[in-house]
C-alpha positions as CSV (number, residue, x, y, z in Angstrom):
1,M,144.8,70.2,127.9
2,R,145.9,73.7,127.1
3,A,144.9,76.2,129.6
4,L,145.3,80.1,128.7
5,V,146.0,82.2,131.9
6,I,146.0,86.0,131.4
7,K,148.1,87.3,134.6
8,H,148.0,91.1,134.5
9,V,150.9,92.0,137.3
10,R,153.5,89.9,138.2
11,R,152.6,89.1,142.0
12,E,149.1,88.2,140.9
13,G,149.4,84.9,139.2
14,P,147.4,81.4,139.1
15,G,149.2,80.5,142.5
16,T,147.7,77.1,144.1
17,L,145.2,76.8,141.4
18,G,148.0,77.1,138.4
19,A,149.9,74.1,140.6
20,F,146.7,72.1,140.6
21,L,146.2,72.5,137.0
22,A,149.6,71.6,135.9
23,G,149.7,68.7,138.4
24,R,146.5,67.1,136.5
25,G,148.5,67.6,133.1
26,A,147.0,71.0,132.2
27,D,150.0,73.1,130.1
28,L,149.5,76.5,131.2
29,D,150.1,79.3,128.5
30,I,150.6,82.5,131.2
31,R,150.5,85.8,129.4
32,E,151.6,88.3,132.0
33,M,150.4,91.8,130.6
34,E,152.7,93.6,133.1
35,G,155.6,92.0,131.1
36,G,154.6,92.9,127.9
37,D,152.9,89.7,126.7
38,S,150.5,89.8,123.8
39,L,147.1,88.2,123.9
40,P,146.0,85.5,121.0
41,V,143.7,86.1,118.7
42,N,141.4,83.5,119.7
43,L,140.9,80.7,121.7
44,D,141.4,77.9,119.1
45,G,143.2,74.8,120.8
46,C,142.2,76.5,124.2
47,G,140.4,74.2,126.8
48,L,140.5,76.6,129.6
49,L,140.6,80.4,130.0
50,L,142.0,81.6,133.2
51,V,141.8,85.4,134.1
52,M,143.3,86.6,137.1
53,G,143.1,89.8,139.6
54,G,145.2,93.3,139.3
55,P,145.1,96.4,140.4
56,M,143.5,98.3,137.3
57,N,139.9,98.2,136.7
58,V,137.7,97.5,134.1
59,D,136.9,100.7,132.8
60,E,140.7,101.5,132.5
61,E,140.9,100.3,128.8
62,D,142.4,103.8,127.9
63,S,145.4,103.1,130.1
64,F,145.4,99.1,129.9
65,P,144.3,98.5,126.1
66,F,145.0,95.0,126.5
67,L,141.5,95.0,128.7
68,S,139.7,95.3,125.3
69,G,141.3,92.0,124.4
70,E,140.5,90.4,127.5
71,I,137.1,91.0,127.0
72,E,136.7,89.8,123.6
73,L,138.5,86.5,124.6
74,I,136.1,86.2,127.4
75,R,132.9,86.9,125.2
76,E,134.4,84.2,122.8
77,A,134.8,81.4,126.0
78,I,131.1,82.2,126.6
79,E,130.1,81.7,123.5
80,R,132.0,78.8,122.4
81,D,131.4,77.4,125.9
82,V,134.8,77.2,126.6
83,P,135.4,76.9,130.6
84,M,136.4,80.2,132.3
85,L,137.4,81.1,135.6
86,G,138.0,84.8,136.5
87,I,139.2,86.1,140.0
88,C,138.6,89.5,141.4
89,L,139.3,91.2,138.5
90,G,138.7,88.6,136.3
91,S,135.3,88.0,137.8
92,Q,134.7,91.9,137.2
93,L,135.7,91.3,133.2
94,L,133.3,88.4,133.0
95,C,130.8,90.7,134.1
96,K,131.4,93.3,131.7
97,A,131.7,91.1,129.2
98,A,128.5,89.7,129.6
99,G,126.7,93.2,129.5
100,G,126.8,93.9,133.4
101,R,128.4,96.7,135.5
102,V,131.1,96.8,137.8
103,T,131.0,99.8,140.3
104,A,132.7,100.5,143.8
105,N,131.7,98.2,146.6
106,P,130.3,100.2,149.3
107,A,133.1,98.8,151.4
108,K,136.6,97.6,150.5
109,E,136.9,93.8,151.4
110,I,140.5,93.1,152.4
111,G,141.7,90.3,154.6
112,W,139.6,87.1,155.7
113,Y,135.8,87.2,155.4
114,D,132.9,84.3,155.1
115,V,131.0,83.9,152.2
116,D,127.6,82.7,152.1
117,L,126.1,80.2,149.2
118,T,123.0,81.4,147.8
119,P,120.2,78.9,146.7
120,E,121.6,78.7,143.6
121,G,125.1,78.5,144.6
122,R,124.0,75.4,146.5
123,R,123.1,73.5,143.9
124,D,126.1,74.8,141.8
125,P,128.5,72.0,141.0
126,L,131.4,74.2,141.7
127,F,130.7,74.7,145.2
128,E,129.5,70.8,145.8
129,G,130.5,69.6,149.0
130,L,131.0,72.7,150.6
131,P,129.1,74.3,153.5
132,G,126.6,77.1,153.3
133,T,129.1,79.5,154.7
134,F,133.0,79.5,154.4
135,P,136.3,81.4,154.7
136,V,138.0,83.1,152.1
137,F,140.4,86.1,151.3
138,Q,139.5,88.9,150.0
139,W,141.3,92.2,148.0
140,H,138.8,94.2,146.3
141,G,137.2,97.7,146.1
142,D,134.9,96.7,143.4
143,T,132.0,94.8,143.0
144,F,130.2,93.0,139.7
145,S,126.6,92.9,138.9
146,I,125.0,89.9,137.7
147,P,124.7,90.2,133.9
148,G,121.8,89.1,132.0
149,G,122.3,85.1,131.6
150,G,124.3,85.1,134.6
151,V,123.5,83.8,138.0
152,N,124.3,85.1,141.5
153,L,126.3,82.3,143.4
154,A,127.7,83.7,146.6
155,A,127.0,86.6,148.9
156,S,128.9,88.4,151.8
157,S,127.9,90.9,154.6
158,A,129.4,93.7,152.7
159,C,129.1,92.3,149.2
160,A,126.2,90.9,147.5
161,H,127.8,89.4,144.7
162,Q,130.7,87.1,145.5
163,A,130.4,84.8,143.0
164,L,128.5,84.4,139.3
165,R,128.3,81.7,136.4
166,V,127.3,83.1,133.1
167,G,126.0,80.6,130.7
168,R,127.3,76.8,131.6
169,R,130.8,77.0,132.5
170,A,132.2,80.5,132.8
171,Y,132.7,81.6,136.6
172,G,133.9,84.3,138.4
173,L,134.9,84.7,142.0
174,Q,135.6,87.9,143.6
175,F,137.4,86.2,146.5
176,H,141.1,84.7,146.3
177,V,141.4,80.8,145.8
178,E,144.6,81.2,144.7
179,V,146.4,82.6,147.1
180,D,149.2,80.9,149.8
181,G,150.6,82.3,152.9
182,P,153.9,84.1,151.2
183,T,151.4,85.4,148.3
184,I,149.4,87.1,151.4
185,R,152.4,88.4,152.9
186,E,153.6,90.0,149.6
187,W,150.5,91.1,149.2
188,V,150.2,92.8,152.4
189,E,153.7,94.1,152.2
190,A,153.1,95.9,148.8
191,G,149.6,97.1,150.0
192,E,151.0,98.7,153.6
193,D,149.9,102.2,152.1
194,E,146.2,101.5,150.8
195,L,146.1,99.2,154.3
196,A,147.2,102.4,156.4
197,S,144.5,104.4,155.1
198,L,141.8,101.7,156.1
199,A,142.9,101.4,160.0
200,P,141.8,100.6,162.2
201,A,138.8,98.5,160.4
202,V,141.7,96.6,158.5
203,T,145.2,96.5,159.6
204,S,148.3,94.6,158.1
205,D,149.2,93.1,161.7
206,A,145.8,91.6,161.9
207,I,145.9,90.4,158.7
208,L,149.0,88.6,159.3
209,R,148.4,87.4,163.2
210,E,145.4,85.6,161.5
211,L,147.5,83.9,158.9
212,P,148.2,80.8,160.7
213,V,144.8,80.2,162.0
214,R,142.6,81.3,158.7
215,D,145.2,80.0,155.9
216,P,144.1,75.8,156.7
217,G,140.7,76.5,156.2
218,V,140.8,78.9,153.4
219,R,143.1,76.4,151.6
220,A,140.7,73.4,152.2
221,V,137.9,75.6,150.4
222,A,140.2,76.2,147.7
223,A,140.6,72.1,147.2
224,V,137.2,71.4,147.0
225,I,136.7,74.5,144.4
226,Y,139.7,72.8,142.5
227,E,138.3,69.3,142.1
228,N,135.1,70.4,141.2
229,F,136.3,72.9,138.7
230,W,138.2,70.1,137.1
231,Q,135.3,67.7,137.0
232,I,133.4,70.7,135.3
233,L,136.2,70.7,132.7
234,S,135.8,67.2,132.0
């Protein structure tokens, strides 16, 4: 199976999700927008679309023209029932492609948080086997609405929409399932100025201090989601 992976910047790749898919025999066609890669004109021959995170927002199409092409590919995935998973920015692009709105969240979520499944989320196959509340790693300032034809699957105390599904198999996750310890350390180092502006509510020291305790639980959640998503693909 060919999986088209849209990677916006070098440090936000498919991570552990990519490793899982490759281990199941998927052929990852990674297009890195920061590196100047082009997008395909359509999803012909593609069995999966992954859209990763990035520092830009969905309305910066003048500065990042590739965003318009991504939105068209996401619309095609919805229309053709090509399975799709968008993470962080990818989830917001899914929302916009489906006619929803992306706005600033009341507060930034950066670091370790708990997410609660909605009643619809508890019934959705993507989250089968997970408890009603589970730990995640977050790094976002915007949030998506739930567009027509969409379903809100999860929420947190600071963000009402943490996961959505549009149609049958187009999913978006506001949180980052794909990260591991080295990735989180890299992000914290690169985001030092942003984190300093949020202190003392959020600090780099606190995120890294909790990493050894929190990471195993977050990775366990990701493993369940990956297995469930693979079943959805099948």
